[in-house]
Structure formats: structure tokens, C-alpha cells
N, C-alpha and C positions, 0 to 999 in steps of 0.2 A: 555472396554476403550482402545483407541488406543494410544500407546506410542511409541516414536522413540528416537533416540539419541539426537534430538533437545530438547526434554523435559529435558534430563539430563544436556545438555550443558547450558540451560537457567534457569533451576530450575522451570519449569512450568508443569502444569497438562496436557494440550493439546498442540500438536505441531502446534499451530496457532499464527501467529503474526498479529497484527492489523496494517494496512497501516499508514505511517506517513504523513497523508494528511494535507497540509498547510492550516491554518485558521480553520481546522476542528478538528484535533487530539490534543485536549487539555487535561488538567489533569483529568477532570471528565470522559471523554471517556476512556483514557488510564487506569485509575484506575478501571473502570467498567469491562474492558476487562481482566485486570490482576486478579481481584477478581473472574471473571467468569472462570478462568483457562487458558487463553491465555497469550500472552505477549502484554501489551498495550504500545503504543508509543506516546510520545509528539513530535509534529512537530516543528522543529526549524524555518523552513521557512526563512523569512527575518527579523524576530523579533530580537530586541537587546538582548544580553545575559542576562541582568537583568530581562527581561520579562520571559524568559525560566527558569531562576533560580526560580522565583516565582511559575511557573507551576510545577516544580520539587518538591518544598516544599509542594505545595497543594496536589500533587499526593501522597506524603509520608504520609500525614495526612489521605488520603482516602483509602490507601491500604498498607498492609505489604508484598505484593507479589512483585516479580521482575517486573520492567517496564524499558523502554528504551527511548532514544531520537533519532529522525531522523534528520540528518544534510544535507541540500541541499548545495552541495559544490560550486555551482556557486553563492551563495548568498554572498553579501558583508561582512556579519558578520561571515562567516565560521570559520575564525581563532579564533575569540572570543569564539564561541560556542565550537570549538574543545578543547580549554583550559578549558572552564567552565565545561564540562562534567567530566573532570579529577578532577577539584577542588571540584565538588559536588559528586564525587564518584558514578557516574551513572554506572549501571551494564552492559548495552548493548547499543551500538550505531549502527544504520543502516545509510547508506549513499545513496545519489542519486544525479543525475545531475552533474556528474564529477567524477574524480578519487581521492580517499582518500590517495594516495601514501604517501604524506608528513606527514600524521597524524597517520597512522596505528602503527608505531613503538612506539610512546609515549603512545598511547591508550593501547597497549598491555602491556607495562611496568607498566601501572596503573591498570592492571587487568581487563580491559574492554573487553567484548566480542564484536568483530567487524564483522558486517554482511553487506557488500555492496550489493546494487541492481545492477545487471548486465544485459545487453541486448544481450550478445553473449557469446559463449563458449570461445573465445579468451580472452575476458576481464575477464571472470571467472578464467581462468588459471593464469592471471596476478595477480588477487586479492589473489589467493591461495599462489602464490610465496611470496607475501608481508606479509602473515601471517593471512589472514582472517580466522575466525573460521567457517564460513559458507558463502554461497552466496544466494541471492534472485534472481532467474532468472525470469524476468518479461516479459510476452508476450504482444503483441500489443493490446490484448483485454481489457487491463486494462484502468482505468480512469486516467486523468491527462496526464503528459508528457509520451510519449510512444516511443518504438522502432518499428521495422518493422517485427520481427519474431513472429509467433504465438506461443502460449503457448505449444500446442501439438507438434510442431516441435522443440521448444527451449529446453524444459526440458530434454528430453533424451540425447540431444547432450551435454548439460552442465554436466549432470550426468556422461556421458562417459568421459568428459574432465578433471574432477577434482576429488580429493579424499575427499575433505571436504563435509559435508552435503549440499544438495541443497534444497532450499525452493522455491516452485512454486508460482507464482503470475500471475494474469491476467485471467479473465474468470471463476473464482471459486466462485459460489454463493450458493452452497448447498452441501450435503453429497456426491452427485454423482461427483461433481467436485473435492472434496477432495480425494475420493477414486481413481479417475482417476489420480490425481497427484501422489499418492503413486505407482500406477501401472506403471507410467512413470519413476519412480526411485527417486522421491522427498522424503524427510524426514519430510516435513511439508509444510504448506502453509502460504502465506501472503494474507490477505483479506482487501480490502478497501471499495469498493462500498456497500457491504452488511452491513457494520457497519454504513453507513449513515442512515440506518433505525433504529438504536439503540435508545431507549428512552433517553439514556444519551448523545446522539450526539447533539451538539449545533446548528446545521445549522437551518436557517430560515425555517418557515413552508412552504413557497413557494417552497423551494428546495426539501423538503420531498414530497410534493404533486406532483411536476414534476417527481420525481423518481417513485412514486407509480403509476402514470398514464402512464409511459413509456412502449413502446412495444419493441420487439426485434430489430427493425430498428431505434429506436429513439436516437441513439448516432451518433455523427459526429466528424470528425477530422479536426481541423483548425490549421493554423500555419505552414503547410508544406512548404509554399513558403519561410519562413524565417528560416527554419531548426529547428524549435521548435514545432513539432506536438503535439497537445493536444486533448485528447478525452473528450467530454462533452455531456450533454444532449441537444438535439435540442430545441431552443427557439428563441425568436425574436432577441436576440443578435447574435446568430450564423448565422442567416439569414442575418443580417446586415454585418457581417464579410465576408460572401460569396459574397455579393453584392459589397463590397469594392474591393475584389480580382478580381471579374469580370470586374470592372470598371478600372482595371489597377492602382489602388491606390499604392502609394509607400509603401515600407516596413515600413518606419517611420510612415506613417499614420495608418497602420494596428496595429503596436505595440502601438501607442498612444491610439488607441481605446481599446486595451486589457489591458492597464495599470490599475491595481486595480480592474479588473473585477472579480477575484475570491473572493476578500473581499466583493464586492457588492452582489455577489450571496449568500455567507455564512451568512453575517450579515444583509443584507437588503432584500434579496430575489428579487433583481432587475432584472426582466425578460428582460428589454430593454438594460441593460448594464452589466449584470452578466454572468460569465462563470461557469456553473453548472457541474463541473467535475464528471464523472461517467463512469464506464466500460460497456462493452457490455452485462453483465448479469443484467443490470438495469431492463429489462423487466420481470425478475423473482421475483422482490421484490414488494410486495403489501401491507405490513403492518408494523407498528412500534412495536418492541418488545424489552425487556431488553437485554442488551449485553450477559448476562449469558444464557438466553434462546436461543439466536442465536447460541452460542457456543455449548451448550448441544445438541441442535437439529442437528447441523452439525455433531457432533461426533456420535450421535446415528444413523443417516442415513448412514454415511460412514461405521460404524461397521457392520450394517445389510448387506449392499451390499458386503463387503469384505468377510463375513462369508458365505453368500449365493450365491456367484458368479456363481456356477455351475448351479443354478436354475434360474439365471437372464435372463428373456426374452427368455427362451427356448434354451440357449446355451448348446451345447453338446460337451464334451471333452473326447477324447480317445475311 
């Protein structure tokens, strides 16, 4: 079994965090991942605090293991969620889409482990100075909102820049990716796209089928023109967005077309109006499995690779 200091910090069996995917990461998925040995996350997204409170209560009925909440800092409800996780005694908070500077102090006072998602070494250093317990360095291969640096380039630079543990994210879809992340200096991984295939994941069947049929070239990045690039699976809606951009549509028109598109993908499976967020490892996923099986397989594959590295594909050392 692979254990790192992330396991000790978070009180988990495996150094794996489930991504805080908006509209996807609910109590059922979070609890399944936590019961399977990882750290499940409930996505705050743009939901009212009372909705996330109910998700937290549901998760506590489904698991006695640690789980956390992801807060998207650009959401209009961020202040409410920031206080709610204190009131509900949530053990771990991850953050994205902004800087958690004004919240970290009071979260730490409440005994919450704080783990921001960062796109660069410079921001990672800033989060460490503010008191973050670890950072999630997310490469551009990931699904959803992305930065520009690849995981292979980002992880070692962040590891060199900070003293807190680094969790790798982006482009990790099996034990090979996990082992590679450890080789780059990470102490754990965050995984989103792979958990879309979990039996406990709530997404519409159309979403899962689109994922299972995907090839290595079947993701696309939209929204670069407006400064909010998003990686998702190619479908009729992404083609429509590309056509809008080519026709010189205004930013307002493009944003209007995207409004509510993630919900339409997750809940309705709407191929004409939905954004089916997924990372570049989508082409590796071909079947639905329980979250625990996904985690166990990931760890077993990585352990074999790390133990047998000298014999891996004819590598000769010394």
C-alpha cells in the first residue's frame, strides 16, 4: 500500500483526493470515495449554503471517514460557504477559481485543513505563506477550468518552490499517472475525470456514454477568448461555440450560450446545449466501476510500477 504524509494530514488510507466537480461532486460520490480510502469532496459551486449543508449532512450519514468541501471563490456565495464550513465543522476545504487569502486565517483557526488549487509555482508560494496545509498543482490536461502549464512541467516546479506537500492534478487516469506524479515529487493526486465513471457518480447516462466513447483527441478547450478556458468533451454544443467564435460573435453572446451548460450536461445529458467537462485522459476510460474499485486498482497498479521500476520496459540503471 502506498502512503504519504497526505494520508496522515487528512486521515485517509490512500493519498487520493476526488476533484470538486461542480454539479457532479455530491454527497453520494464524496462518501463513496471516502469509504473507498480516498478523500471525497462535495462541490460548493454556485449552490446556496443551505443546499451544501444538506449535502454535508447526507455525506455524514453515508460515511464515517473524512471528506471535504470545494469552494469556487468566484461564486457569489463564496462568503456564505466559507462561514458554513466552519459552522458545520468540515475537516478539509479545497479552493479554486480565485485566491482564498481572506478566508485561510479563520479556516485555520477552526482547525480546517486548507488545500488550494494552484496553476503556478508563484501562486503556490503565496498560498504556503498564508498557511495552506498543502497545494493542488493542476495541469492544463485536466477537465473544467484550466491553466496553461502542463502537469509534467508544473509539478516539479511547484515541488521545488514550496515546503508543503504538493498534490498533482491533471492527466492522471490510472496507476501509471499516479506513479509518475510521485516521481515528479508529488505526495498525492487529485482525480476528477476518472471518477465520472464511478457507479456512484450522478451524471446523466449521455455524459457517461460520451466519456466511454471518447478517444485521445476528443476533448477541446473553449472560452479562451473571454479569459475563462474550459476543457470538455467534443459534442454538438462545443461545435456551436466554435462557430460562434468564428462568426465574431460578441463575448456576451458566447457567455449567454454557455450559461447553465454544465447543469444541462450533468442533469439532462443535453448534447446540443451542454458542456461535458472532462480531461485529456477521457480516452482511457471505457467502463463504469464502483469508486472503491477505481481507487484499489489505481493503488495496485502504481505499487507494482514503483516496486518493479528497474524492470519496466527494459530500463537499465547503473
